[in-house]
C-alpha positions in Angstrom: 0.1 -0.1 0.0 2.7 2.4 0.8 6.4 2.6 -0.5 8.6 -0.3 0.8 11.3 0.8 3.3 14.5 0.1 1.6 17.3 2.6 3.2 17.7 5.1 5.8 18.6 7.9 3.5 15.3 7.3 1.5 13.4 7.2 4.6 14.8 10.2 6.3 15.6 12.5 3.3 13.5 11.2 0.7 9.9 12.5 -0.4 8.0 9.0 -0.7 5.8 7.9 2.4 7.1 4.9 3.9 5.5 4.5 7.3 7.1 1.9 9.7 4.3 0.0 11.4 5.1 -1.9 14.6 4.8 -5.6 14.8 1.0 -5.3 15.4 0.7 -3.2 12.3 0.3 0.1 13.9 1.9 3.5 14.2 1.3 5.9 17.0 -0.4 9.3 16.2 -0.6 12.5 18.3 -3.6 14.6 17.3 -3.5 18.3 18.0 -6.1 21.4 17.6 -5.1 23.3 14.6 -6.4 26.5 16.2 -4.8 26.2 19.7 -1.7 23.5 19.2 -3.4 21.7 22.3 -2.9 18.0 22.3 -6.1 16.4 22.0 -5.4 12.7 21.9 -2.9 10.0 21.4 -3.9 7.0 19.3 -2.7 4.5 16.6 -3.4 3.9 12.9 -3.0 0.9 10.9 -2.3 1.1 7.0 -6.0 1.2 6.3 -6.8 3.9 8.9 -3.9 6.1 7.5 -5.1 5.6 3.9 -8.8 6.5 4.8 -7.5 9.5 6.6 -5.4 10.8 3.9 -8.1 10.3 1.2 -11.1 11.6 3.2 -9.3 14.3 5.1 -11.2 13.2 8.2 -9.5 11.1 11.0 -9.7 7.4 11.3 -7.9 5.4 13.8 -7.3 1.8 14.8 -9.1 0.8 18.0 -6.8 -1.6 19.8 -9.8 -2.7 22.3 -12.3 -3.3 19.3 -9.5 -4.4 17.0 -11.1 -2.4 14.1 -10.8 0.8 12.2 -13.1 3.6 13.5 -14.1 7.0 12.0 -13.5 9.6 14.8 -16.7 11.3 15.6 -19.0 8.7 13.9 -21.1 8.2 16.9 -20.6 11.5 18.8 -20.7 13.8 15.7 -17.5 15.3 16.6 -15.6 14.6 13.2 -12.0 15.6 13.2 -11.2 17.5 9.9 -7.7 16.9 9.0 -5.7 20.2 8.4 -2.2 18.7 8.2 -0.4 15.3 8.7 3.3 15.1 9.5 5.5 12.1 9.9 8.7 12.1 11.9 12.3 11.6 10.5 12.4 7.8 10.5 8.6 7.6 9.7 7.4 5.7 12.7 5.2 8.4 14.2 2.5 10.8 13.0 1.5 14.2 14.2 -1.9 15.3 13.0 -3.4 18.7 13.2 -7.3 18.8 13.1 -10.1 21.0 13.2 -12.9 19.9 15.7 -14.8 23.2 15.5 -16.4 23.5 19.1 -16.5 19.8 19.6 -14.6 17.3 21.6 -12.0 14.6 21.0 -12.3 12.7 24.2 -14.9 10.0 24.7 -15.1 11.0 28.3 -16.8 14.4 27.2 -13.8 16.8 27.4 -12.3 18.6 24.5 -9.0 16.9 25.1 -8.0 13.4 26.3 -5.4 15.2 28.3 -7.6 16.9 30.8 -5.9 16.3 34.0 -2.4 17.4 35.2 -0.1 15.3 37.5 1.6 17.3 40.4 5.4 17.5 40.3 8.0 17.2 43.1 8.5 14.8 46.1 5.9 12.4 46.5 5.2 10.3 49.8 2.9 7.7 48.5 2.5 7.1 44.7 -0.9 5.4 45.5 -2.4 8.7 46.7 -1.2 11.1 43.8 -4.0 13.5 43.1 -4.3 15.0 39.7 -5.8 18.5 38.9 -8.6 18.7 36.3 -7.4 21.4 33.8 -10.7 21.3 31.9 -13.5 22.1 34.1 -16.5 21.4 31.9 -17.2 18.6 29.5 -18.4 19.5 26.0 -20.8 16.6 25.8 -22.5 14.0 28.2 -21.0 10.6 27.1 -23.8 8.8 28.8 -26.3 10.4 26.3 -24.2 10.4 23.3 -23.1 6.7 23.7 -26.2 5.3 25.1 -27.1 2.1 23.3 -23.9 2.4 21.3 -20.7 0.7 21.4 -18.5 2.2 24.3 -15.4 3.6 22.5 -13.1 2.0 24.7 -12.8 -0.8 27.2 -10.9 -0.9 30.3 
């Protein structure tokens, strides 16, 4: 589907896309908001998801829990419109900039999946580390949006 990886020079300095998928056929993706630069989510794509994303200009990912490709926002309505996709120097990691309008990217209802912050400094007991919520308000209620639908993740 993509150009075969032949040599380091072609991968690092060449113009042809030769993504390196891991042993499970996946490549990590960091997705950011095109307007703010805020990290929205970290996920994975397989070759099919990457191809669909490139062709449709909408984000598709691989669900490791469901073991299938999913169209981001298909259930919630918060489609990620792809503005730009970049790949790192050795083509084994993707950074994608998307427009979510006034929507959200997190299945929990927040704009970003990174809605909590960990404290820094000396810790007496790591079993009692409390995080701070950086996003105070959810963009949607997941109990309503995903009612009678497949849960986006499994714990």
